[in-house]
N, C-alpha and C positions, 0 to 999 in steps of 0.2 A: 504494500500499500504505499501511496505517495500522498504526503500532506503538502498543502501549498498555503502560504500566508502572504497576502499582499499588504503594501503600506505605502504611504507617500501621498496619498490623495489629499485634497483640501480645496480651498476656494482661493482663486488666482484672478486676476484682471485680464481681460482680453490682451493679447500680445506678449504675456507672461509665459513662464515656464514651470514645470514640475518634473519630478523624477519619481517614477514609480518602482517599487522593488517587489520582486516575488522570490520568497525564500522556500526552498523545497527541502523536505526531510523524508526519512523513510527509505523506501527501495528507489533512490535516486539512479541507480545504476540501470534501471530499466527505462529511464526517460530517453527518448530520441528526438523530441521537439517540444518547445514550450511556445505557446501562443498567448497573445493578449487579445482579449475581446472586450468589447463594450457594449452596453445596453442603455440607451436614453429612455426616458419614460414614454410608454405607450409605442416603442419601436423594437423591432426584433434584435437580438443579440448579433453583433457584427465582428467578424474576425478583422483585426486591424494590423496585427504583426506576428511573424513567426521567425524563431531562430532554431535551427537544427544543432545536433552535437558537432557537426563539422563547420559550425558558424556560418551557414548559410542563412540568408535572411530574406524575408519577403513581407511587402507592405500593401496594405489597401490604398486605392487611389486617394481616398480622402485625407490619409495622413502623410503620404509619401512626400520626402523633402523636409517635414516638419517633426517627425517623430523619428527616434533611433531605438532599436532593439539591441540589447548586448547581454553578454553573460559573463560571470565569474565563476568557472568551474570549480575553483578551490573553495570557494564560499557557498557553492550551490545556490547561486542567486541569478536571477535575470532582471534586467532593468529595462525600463521604457521612460526614455528621455523625451519629453515632449515640450516643443518650443513653439513659439508663434500660436498660442493657444487661441481658439476662437469659442465664441458662445456655443456654437454646435458641437463642440468637443464634450459639452456637459453630459455626464453618464455615470454609470457604475462601471468599473474597470475590473475585469476578472482575468485571472492567471489561469491557464490550462495546460496540463502535461499530456502528451501522448506517449503511452508506454509500450513496451514490447511484451508486458504480461497483464494478466487481467488485474483491475478492470479495464486496462487499455486507455483509460482517459480519466483524468481526475481534475477537480476545480477547487480554487480558493473560494473565499468568502465574498470578495469583491471590496473595493475601495472607491469611495464617491469622489468624483472629480467635478467641481462647479466652476465655470468661467463666467464671470460677470461682465457685461458690455459696459 
């Protein structure tokens, strides 16, 4: 089993920056990718960034050029650096792990990001 804990959310003005952190524990050897999702009120959960164990990254068009995903393997942490934040970035941000063993996918509890205009 993998446990994920997000942190770093908060309230920021438009144009500002935040860095989210996802701390993984448990069967971290089984993780082959970490994803960041977000869910705004009344909207579906959206995949915004992915990083694999070989450090390949992928981004949704909505955040490309503004957000950067990175990992610190020694600390079992994945970060999401968010710059040039917009009010439409307001959402609960979730960390998700793809695993090679059951349950194959694990989720954190989420962290709220609010961007004021």
